[in-house]
C-alpha positions in Angstrom: 45.9 9.8 -15.4 47.6 7.5 -12.6 48.1 8.0 -9.1 51.1 7.8 -7.6 51.2 8.1 -3.8 54.1 8.4 -1.4 54.2 5.5 1.8 57.8 6.4 3.2 57.8 6.6 6.5 59.3 10.0 8.5 61.2 8.8 11.7 61.6 11.6 14.5 64.0 11.9 16.8 63.1 13.5 20.4 65.2 14.9 22.9 64.1 15.7 26.1 67.3 17.8 26.9 66.5 22.0 26.6 69.9 23.2 25.1 68.6 27.3 23.7 65.8 28.9 24.5 64.8 30.9 21.3 63.4 34.5 21.4 61.9 36.7 18.8 60.8 39.9 17.2 57.4 40.7 15.7 57.4 40.1 12.4 54.9 42.1 9.8 54.4 41.4 6.5 52.9 43.0 3.8 50.8 41.2 1.0 52.0 42.1 -2.2 50.1 41.4 -4.9 50.1 42.3 -9.3 48.5 42.1 -11.7 49.4 41.5 -15.2 47.2 41.6 -18.1 49.0 41.0 -21.6 47.9 41.2 -25.7 48.9 41.5 -28.6 47.8 43.3 -31.6 47.7 40.5 -33.7 47.4 36.7 -33.3 49.4 35.6 -36.6 51.4 37.4 -38.6 54.1 36.0 -41.2 57.9 35.5 -41.4 59.1 39.3 -41.1 55.8 40.6 -39.3 55.7 42.2 -36.7 53.7 42.1 -33.8 53.0 44.3 -31.0 53.1 43.0 -26.9 51.5 45.4 -24.1 51.3 44.5 -20.7 49.4 46.3 -18.1 50.9 45.8 -14.4 48.9 46.9 -11.7 50.0 46.9 -8.2 46.4 45.6 -6.7 48.0 46.1 -2.7 48.4 48.9 -0.6 51.9 48.8 -0.6 54.1 50.9 -2.8 57.2 49.1 -4.8 60.1 49.5 -5.9 62.9 47.5 -7.8 60.0 45.4 -9.7 61.8 43.0 -12.5 59.7 42.8 -15.4 60.7 39.9 -17.6 59.5 38.2 -21.0 61.2 35.3 -22.4 60.1 35.3 -26.2 59.4 32.8 -28.3 62.0 31.5 -30.0 60.4 32.5 -33.1 60.6 36.1 -32.4 63.6 38.1 -32.2 63.5 41.6 -30.1 62.7 45.0 -32.2 65.2 47.2 -31.6 64.1 50.4 -29.7 60.8 49.4 -29.8 60.0 49.1 -26.0 58.4 51.7 -24.2 56.7 51.5 -20.5 53.7 54.6 -20.4 54.9 55.5 -23.7 57.7 56.8 -23.3 61.0 54.9 -25.0 63.1 53.0 -22.1 66.2 50.9 -22.6 65.2 47.3 -21.4 68.0 44.3 -21.4 67.8 41.8 -23.6 70.0 38.1 -23.4 68.9 34.7 -24.6 65.8 36.0 -26.4 64.8 37.8 -22.6 63.7 41.0 -22.1 63.9 42.3 -18.6 63.3 45.7 -17.3 63.8 47.5 -13.8 60.1 49.1 -12.9 62.0 51.3 -10.2 58.5 52.4 -8.1 55.1 51.2 -8.9 52.7 52.6 -6.2 49.7 50.8 -4.2 46.8 50.8 -6.3 48.9 52.3 -9.6 49.5 50.6 -13.0 51.9 50.7 -16.0 51.4 49.8 -19.1 54.9 48.1 -20.7 54.9 47.7 -24.9 57.3 45.9 -27.3 57.7 44.8 -30.7 59.2 42.0 -32.4 59.8 40.5 -35.6 58.6 36.9 -36.8 61.8 34.5 -38.0 59.8 31.7 -38.7 55.9 30.5 -38.3 
């Protein structure tokens, strides 16, 4: 392993004139943390075989969230199995483009979890 050191210098110009005074309002930012646990029904399969992926998404903060985007980019050796997408065991319809599954979670309350599961089919190994 090699280390590349940046030896460039930064020129800083200063100005003694006050151009304007800027005042700002107080800004509060909620720290939001999401935990994701992904599991698979098996660790391998043959071409044509199916694997079920499940994702448990947990809002570990106290802040309620709206419009959380779930996105899973599939390995090119897999294709999504039509109509297999479920959120908390309820069928849902994700958008699928370029082997990427995307689903909008309308609301995820603080401390709550949801489970998203779907199937993929192996096209090659």
